[in-house]
N, CA, C and O atoms as CSV, one atom per row, in Angstrom:
chain,resi,resn,atom,element,x,y,z
A,1,MET,N,N,74.573,204.167,44.805
A,1,MET,CA,C,75.160,203.209,45.782
A,1,MET,C,C,73.962,203.200,47.271
A,1,MET,O,O,73.355,204.163,47.739
A,2,MET,N,N,73.946,202.010,47.643
A,2,MET,CA,C,73.117,202.322,48.823
A,2,MET,C,C,73.762,202.308,50.164
A,2,MET,O,O,74.702,201.586,50.496
A,3,LYS,N,N,73.103,203.254,50.949
A,3,LYS,CA,C,73.382,203.716,52.379
A,3,LYS,C,C,73.150,202.935,53.455
A,3,LYS,O,O,73.972,202.782,54.359
A,4,ASN,N,N,71.966,202.378,53.414
A,4,ASN,CA,C,71.378,201.516,54.377
A,4,ASN,C,C,70.498,200.607,53.789
A,4,ASN,O,O,70.154,200.678,52.609
A,5,LYS,N,N,70.069,199.633,54.689
A,5,LYS,CA,C,68.822,198.461,53.871
A,5,LYS,C,C,67.430,199.320,53.694
A,5,LYS,O,O,66.625,198.882,52.872
A,6,ASP,N,N,67.159,200.303,54.288
A,6,ASP,CA,C,65.996,201.015,53.636
A,6,ASP,C,C,65.966,201.416,52.275
A,6,ASP,O,O,64.898,201.618,51.698
A,7,ASP,N,N,67.121,201.551,51.701
A,7,ASP,CA,C,67.115,201.916,50.213
A,7,ASP,C,C,66.643,201.128,49.324
A,7,ASP,O,O,66.288,201.593,48.241
A,8,LEU,N,N,66.520,199.473,49.659
A,8,LEU,CA,C,66.327,198.337,49.390
A,8,LEU,C,C,64.803,198.348,48.623
A,8,LEU,O,O,63.833,198.863,49.180
A,9,LYS,N,N,64.735,197.865,47.594
A,9,LYS,CA,C,63.359,197.677,46.569
A,9,LYS,C,C,63.090,196.280,47.350
A,9,LYS,O,O,63.898,195.361,47.212
A,10,MET,N,N,61.903,196.129,48.202
A,10,MET,CA,C,61.526,194.590,48.697
A,10,MET,C,C,60.053,194.001,47.841
A,10,MET,O,O,59.031,194.666,47.676
A,11,ILE,N,N,60.202,193.100,47.545
A,11,ILE,CA,C,59.259,192.359,47.057
A,11,ILE,C,C,58.697,191.058,48.091
A,11,ILE,O,O,59.332,190.608,49.045
A,12,PRO,N,N,57.424,190.626,47.655
A,12,PRO,CA,C,57.037,189.601,48.490
A,12,PRO,C,C,57.554,188.356,48.412
A,12,PRO,O,O,57.651,187.961,47.250
A,13,CYS,N,N,57.927,187.588,49.255
A,13,CYS,CA,C,58.455,186.170,49.339
A,13,CYS,C,C,57.781,185.403,48.407
A,13,CYS,O,O,56.615,185.764,48.246
A,14,GLY,N,N,58.232,184.218,47.571
A,14,GLY,CA,C,58.123,183.702,46.817
A,14,GLY,C,C,56.779,182.277,47.458
A,14,GLY,O,O,55.893,181.590,46.950
A,15,SER,N,N,57.157,182.402,48.294
A,15,SER,CA,C,56.644,181.152,49.351
A,15,SER,C,C,55.002,181.550,49.176
A,15,SER,O,O,54.667,182.733,49.243
A,16,PRO,N,N,53.946,180.413,48.934
A,16,PRO,CA,C,52.741,180.918,49.010
A,16,PRO,C,C,52.205,181.409,50.502
A,16,PRO,O,O,51.469,182.379,50.685
A,17,THR,N,N,52.769,180.469,51.600
A,17,THR,CA,C,52.244,180.740,52.989
A,17,THR,C,C,52.932,181.973,53.593
A,17,THR,O,O,52.603,182.328,54.725
A,18,CYS,N,N,53.646,182.487,53.069
A,18,CYS,CA,C,54.689,183.798,53.988
A,18,CYS,C,C,54.222,184.826,53.264
A,18,CYS,O,O,54.089,184.901,52.042
A,19,LYS,N,N,53.935,185.770,54.265
A,19,LYS,CA,C,53.893,187.086,53.998
A,19,LYS,C,C,54.895,188.137,54.411
A,19,LYS,O,O,54.579,189.309,54.617
A,20,GLU,N,N,56.170,187.638,54.525
A,20,GLU,CA,C,57.346,188.517,54.426
A,20,GLU,C,C,57.698,189.314,53.327
A,20,GLU,O,O,57.073,189.123,52.284
A,21,LEU,N,N,58.672,190.265,53.357
A,21,LEU,CA,C,59.177,190.988,52.179
A,21,LEU,C,C,60.622,190.429,52.037
A,21,LEU,O,O,60.987,189.627,52.897
A,22,MET,N,N,61.243,190.676,51.316
A,22,MET,CA,C,62.663,190.206,50.965
A,22,MET,C,C,62.738,191.031,49.885
A,22,MET,O,O,61.916,191.358,49.029
A,23,PRO,N,N,64.375,191.425,50.175
A,23,PRO,CA,C,65.050,192.199,48.941
A,23,PRO,C,C,65.080,191.912,47.612
A,23,PRO,O,O,65.483,190.799,47.272
A,24,GLU,N,N,64.697,192.781,46.713
A,24,GLU,CA,C,64.314,192.137,45.085
A,24,GLU,C,C,65.802,191.296,44.865
A,24,GLU,O,O,65.864,190.191,44.328
A,25,LEU,N,N,66.976,192.050,45.390
A,25,LEU,CA,C,68.480,191.511,44.992
A,25,LEU,C,C,68.315,190.202,45.357
A,25,LEU,O,O,68.253,189.453,44.382
A,26,ARG,N,N,68.261,189.892,45.975
A,26,ARG,CA,C,67.882,188.357,46.642
A,26,ARG,C,C,67.294,187.463,45.381
A,26,ARG,O,O,67.618,186.325,45.039
A,27,LEU,N,N,66.351,188.334,44.825
A,27,LEU,CA,C,66.239,187.184,43.610
A,27,LEU,C,C,67.039,187.736,42.738
A,27,LEU,O,O,68.010,187.020,42.490
A,28,ILE,N,N,66.999,189.216,41.900
A,28,ILE,CA,C,68.088,188.965,40.634
A,28,ILE,C,C,69.401,188.717,41.121
A,28,ILE,O,O,70.000,187.894,40.428
A,29,LYS,N,N,69.892,189.058,41.864
A,29,LYS,CA,C,71.380,188.916,41.758
A,29,LYS,C,C,71.813,187.190,42.330
A,29,LYS,O,O,72.786,186.604,41.856
A,30,PHE,N,N,71.061,186.670,43.216
A,30,PHE,CA,C,71.363,185.417,43.641
A,30,PHE,C,C,70.228,184.138,43.124
A,30,PHE,O,O,70.214,182.945,43.431
A,31,GLY,N,N,69.625,184.663,42.530
A,31,GLY,CA,C,68.142,183.652,42.242
A,31,GLY,C,C,67.481,183.439,43.199
A,31,GLY,O,O,66.327,183.450,42.771
A,32,TYR,N,N,67.452,183.199,44.510
A,32,TYR,CA,C,67.007,183.473,45.386
A,32,TYR,C,C,65.231,183.275,45.614
A,32,TYR,O,O,64.781,184.360,45.981
A,33,LYS,N,N,64.254,182.336,45.514
A,33,LYS,CA,C,62.786,182.914,44.939
A,33,LYS,C,C,62.248,183.303,46.421
A,33,LYS,O,O,61.374,184.165,46.506
A,34,VAL,N,N,62.816,182.607,47.722
A,34,VAL,CA,C,61.791,182.721,48.768
A,34,VAL,C,C,62.784,183.696,50.217
A,34,VAL,O,O,63.874,184.253,50.085
A,35,CYS,N,N,62.080,183.623,51.267
A,35,CYS,CA,C,62.982,184.895,51.811
A,35,CYS,C,C,64.249,183.996,52.762
A,35,CYS,O,O,64.249,182.766,52.701
A,36,VAL,N,N,65.135,184.624,53.490
A,36,VAL,CA,C,65.484,183.635,54.452
A,36,VAL,C,C,64.918,182.896,55.505
A,36,VAL,O,O,65.481,182.070,56.222
A,37,LYS,N,N,63.716,183.283,55.529
A,37,LYS,CA,C,62.759,182.484,56.919
A,37,LYS,C,C,62.614,181.131,56.103
A,37,LYS,O,O,63.187,180.126,56.524
A,38,CYS,N,N,61.766,181.085,54.804
A,38,CYS,CA,C,61.455,180.413,54.463
A,38,CYS,C,C,62.543,179.188,53.517
A,38,CYS,O,O,62.170,178.169,52.936
A,39,SER,N,N,64.126,179.816,53.658
A,39,SER,CA,C,64.692,178.818,52.753
A,39,SER,C,C,65.012,177.409,53.645
A,39,SER,O,O,64.831,177.304,54.858
A,40,THR,N,N,65.416,176.592,52.946
A,40,THR,CA,C,66.192,175.296,53.518
A,40,THR,C,C,67.456,175.170,53.439
A,40,THR,O,O,68.013,174.187,53.928
A,41,VAL,N,N,68.224,176.284,52.720
A,41,VAL,CA,C,69.550,175.816,53.091
A,41,VAL,C,C,69.998,175.858,54.823
A,41,VAL,O,O,69.462,176.339,55.822
A,42,LYS,N,N,71.056,175.212,54.610
A,42,LYS,CA,C,70.970,175.832,56.509
A,42,LYS,C,C,72.733,176.383,56.611
A,42,LYS,O,O,73.605,175.760,56.005
A,43,ALA,N,N,72.957,177.249,57.206
A,43,ALA,CA,C,74.164,178.132,57.273
A,43,ALA,C,C,75.676,177.075,57.263
A,43,ALA,O,O,75.818,176.112,58.017
A,44,LYS,N,N,76.542,177.460,56.392
A,44,LYS,CA,C,77.849,176.816,56.439
A,44,LYS,C,C,78.807,177.001,57.817
A,44,LYS,O,O,78.679,177.885,58.663
A,45,ARG,N,N,79.892,175.817,57.798
A,45,ARG,CA,C,80.659,176.392,58.916
A,45,ARG,C,C,82.048,176.232,58.256
A,45,ARG,O,O,82.202,175.677,57.168
A,46,GLY,N,N,82.772,176.616,58.792
A,46,GLY,CA,C,83.830,176.532,58.708
A,46,GLY,C,C,85.473,176.295,59.659
A,46,GLY,O,O,85.696,177.000,60.644
A,47,VAL,N,N,86.467,175.257,59.195
A,47,VAL,CA,C,87.271,175.232,59.976
A,47,VAL,C,C,88.687,175.152,59.597
A,47,VAL,O,O,89.206,174.502,58.689
A,48,PRO,N,N,89.187,175.902,60.426
A,48,PRO,CA,C,90.670,176.344,59.363
A,48,PRO,C,C,91.965,175.358,59.386
A,48,PRO,O,O,92.395,175.125,60.516
A,49,VAL,N,N,92.603,174.787,58.371
A,49,VAL,CA,C,93.124,173.403,58.720
A,49,VAL,C,C,94.884,174.020,58.113
A,49,VAL,O,O,95.045,174.721,57.114
A,50,MET,N,N,95.729,173.642,58.809
A,50,MET,CA,C,97.213,173.926,58.295
A,50,MET,C,C,97.555,172.413,57.493
A,50,MET,O,O,97.497,171.213,57.759
A,51,PHE,N,N,97.926,173.249,56.404
A,51,PHE,CA,C,98.568,171.946,55.369
A,51,PHE,C,C,99.964,172.427,55.370
A,51,PHE,O,O,100.415,173.506,55.755
A,52,GLY,N,N,100.656,171.223,54.770
A,52,GLY,CA,C,102.263,171.065,54.495
A,52,GLY,C,C,102.941,170.636,55.387
A,52,GLY,O,O,102.499,169.919,56.284
A,53,SER,N,N,104.258,171.051,55.270
A,53,SER,CA,C,104.968,170.749,56.078
A,53,SER,C,C,106.338,171.801,56.586
A,53,SER,O,O,106.784,172.752,55.944
A,54,LYS,N,N,106.811,171.299,57.909
A,54,LYS,CA,C,108.212,172.105,57.781
A,54,LYS,C,C,108.052,173.598,57.410
A,54,LYS,O,O,106.863,173.833,57.622
A,55,ASP,N,N,108.564,174.563,57.027
A,55,ASP,CA,C,108.731,175.238,57.133
A,55,ASP,C,C,108.212,175.859,55.452
A,55,ASP,O,O,108.557,176.844,54.799
A,56,HIS,N,N,107.528,175.073,55.273
A,56,HIS,CA,C,106.214,175.351,54.126
A,56,HIS,C,C,104.907,175.073,54.291
A,56,HIS,O,O,104.224,174.391,53.528
A,57,THR,N,N,104.475,175.720,55.513
A,57,THR,CA,C,102.978,175.344,55.819
A,57,THR,C,C,102.242,176.693,55.337
A,57,THR,O,O,102.927,177.625,54.918
A,58,TRP,N,N,100.479,176.811,55.418
A,58,TRP,CA,C,100.082,177.316,55.313
A,58,TRP,C,C,98.569,177.011,55.971
A,58,TRP,O,O,98.033,175.913,56.124
A,59,THR,N,N,98.025,178.423,56.332
A,59,THR,CA,C,96.455,177.787,56.924
A,59,THR,C,C,95.324,178.199,55.926
A,59,THR,O,O,95.591,179.139,55.176
A,60,ASP,N,N,94.217,177.673,55.833
A,60,ASP,CA,C,93.529,177.756,54.795
A,60,ASP,C,C,92.097,177.219,55.561
A,60,ASP,O,O,92.069,176.471,56.538
A,61,LEU,N,N,91.023,177.749,54.917
A,61,LEU,CA,C,89.499,178.108,55.701
A,61,LEU,C,C,88.782,176.739,54.833
A,61,LEU,O,O,88.431,177.015,53.686
A,62,VAL,N,N,88.583,175.537,55.219
A,62,VAL,CA,C,87.916,174.657,54.653
A,62,VAL,C,C,86.566,174.839,55.050
A,62,VAL,O,O,86.226,174.582,56.205
A,63,VAL,N,N,85.513,175.392,53.935
A,63,VAL,CA,C,84.156,175.638,54.292
A,63,VAL,C,C,83.286,174.057,53.749
A,63,VAL,O,O,83.570,173.310,52.813
A,64,MET,N,N,82.272,173.978,54.670
A,64,MET,CA,C,81.345,172.529,54.701
A,64,MET,C,C,80.001,172.873,55.040
A,64,MET,O,O,79.665,173.906,55.619
A,65,GLU,N,N,79.309,172.029,54.683
A,65,GLU,CA,C,77.814,171.941,55.013
A,65,GLU,C,C,77.818,171.729,56.714
A,65,GLU,O,O,78.818,171.451,57.375
A,66,ASP,N,N,76.672,171.899,57.155
A,66,ASP,CA,C,76.742,171.603,58.560
A,66,ASP,C,C,76.565,170.401,58.630
A,66,ASP,O,O,77.140,170.092,59.674
A,67,ASN,N,N,75.965,169.137,58.018
A,67,ASN,CA,C,76.543,167.855,58.241
A,67,ASN,C,C,77.736,167.567,58.490
A,67,ASN,O,O,78.324,167.156,59.491
A,68,GLU,N,N,78.130,167.922,57.111
A,68,GLU,CA,C,79.414,167.337,57.186
A,68,GLU,C,C,80.618,167.849,58.118
A,68,GLU,O,O,81.605,167.166,58.392
A,69,TYR,N,N,80.313,169.524,58.687
A,69,TYR,CA,C,80.721,169.969,59.872
A,69,TYR,C,C,80.798,168.830,60.932
A,69,TYR,O,O,81.812,168.266,61.343
A,70,LYS,N,N,79.241,168.576,61.353
A,70,LYS,CA,C,79.292,167.703,62.453
A,70,LYS,C,C,79.779,166.400,62.180
A,70,LYS,O,O,80.183,165.925,63.242
A,71,ALA,N,N,79.873,165.884,61.570
A,71,ALA,CA,C,80.869,164.588,61.057
A,71,ALA,C,C,82.356,164.640,61.276
A,71,ALA,O,O,83.024,163.645,61.558
A,72,PHE,N,N,82.870,165.939,61.121
A,72,PHE,CA,C,83.879,166.150,61.080
A,72,PHE,C,C,84.428,166.351,62.701
A,72,PHE,O,O,85.552,165.985,63.046
A,73,LYS,N,N,83.533,166.933,63.544
A,73,LYS,CA,C,83.776,167.264,65.029
A,73,LYS,C,C,83.631,165.831,65.771
A,73,LYS,O,O,84.284,165.683,66.804
A,74,GLU,N,N,82.814,164.761,65.310
A,74,GLU,CA,C,82.516,163.844,65.605
A,74,GLU,C,C,83.692,162.474,65.516
A,74,GLU,O,O,83.876,161.580,66.342
A,75,ARG,N,N,84.279,162.684,64.363
A,75,ARG,CA,C,85.482,162.108,64.262
A,75,ARG,C,C,86.895,162.999,65.167
A,75,ARG,O,O,87.836,162.381,65.663
A,76,GLU,N,N,86.794,164.071,65.203
A,76,GLU,CA,C,87.841,164.549,65.943
A,76,GLU,C,C,87.535,164.643,67.511
A,76,GLU,O,O,88.350,165.016,68.355
A,77,ASN,N,N,86.306,164.267,67.737
A,77,ASN,CA,C,85.795,163.864,69.586
A,77,ASN,C,C,86.508,162.627,69.759
A,77,ASN,O,O,87.193,162.388,70.753
A,78,ASN,N,N,86.316,161.679,68.594
A,78,ASN,CA,C,86.609,160.204,68.575
A,78,ASN,C,C,87.811,159.830,68.476
A,78,ASN,O,O,88.156,158.653,68.572
A,79,LYS,N,N,88.690,160.926,68.245
A,79,LYS,CA,C,90.289,160.566,67.951
A,79,LYS,C,C,90.527,159.715,66.709
A,79,LYS,O,O,91.702,159.369,66.591
A,80,PHE,N,N,89.717,159.301,65.773
A,80,PHE,CA,C,90.142,158.862,64.738
A,80,PHE,C,C,91.029,159.724,63.784
A,80,PHE,O,O,91.562,159.245,62.783
A,81,GLY,N,N,91.136,160.895,64.125
A,81,GLY,CA,C,92.289,161.763,63.648
A,81,GLY,C,C,92.388,161.895,61.961
A,81,GLY,O,O,91.765,161.015,61.368
A,82,GLY,N,N,92.962,162.698,61.274
A,82,GLY,CA,C,93.311,163.566,60.071
A,82,GLY,C,C,91.979,163.931,59.513
A,82,GLY,O,O,90.900,163.748,60.077
A,83,PHE,N,N,92.188,164.507,58.255
A,83,PHE,CA,C,91.148,165.107,58.014
A,83,PHE,C,C,91.246,164.501,56.401
A,83,PHE,O,O,91.710,165.131,55.451
A,84,ASP,N,N,90.749,163.271,56.363
A,84,ASP,CA,C,90.430,162.533,55.017
A,84,ASP,C,C,89.066,162.706,54.214
A,84,ASP,O,O,88.798,163.892,54.023
A,85,LYS,N,N,88.368,162.025,53.824
A,85,LYS,CA,C,87.077,162.041,53.245
A,85,LYS,C,C,86.546,161.435,54.108
A,85,LYS,O,O,86.976,160.494,54.776
A,86,LEU,N,N,85.137,162.188,54.147
A,86,LEU,CA,C,84.392,162.067,55.096
A,86,LEU,C,C,83.446,160.838,54.279
A,86,LEU,O,O,83.500,160.898,53.051
A,87,SER,N,N,82.736,159.925,54.776
A,87,SER,CA,C,82.085,159.149,54.161
A,87,SER,C,C,80.366,159.637,54.057
A,87,SER,O,O,80.309,160.556,54.874
A,88,ASP,N,N,79.392,159.518,53.639
A,88,ASP,CA,C,78.390,160.285,53.077
A,88,ASP,C,C,77.453,159.203,54.065
A,88,ASP,O,O,76.226,159.296,54.090
């Protein structure tokens, strides 16, 4: 078991223009070929949402892409209401 990040085996980033090192597990375990700095994937966003009615309610976390979150917040700010399907 690794006790700190210094125990990680580091390999070069797969991007030809990048000179950064990345953990080998990023490639082996998750299949990412480039480091975080070279990644084109944006951070995910989450919104807590309450479902159900009366005494049968629960709160769940809806995880979405950044552009979906921005569209959700725009709808929320414009008072269109509801958490229905967002258009593409």
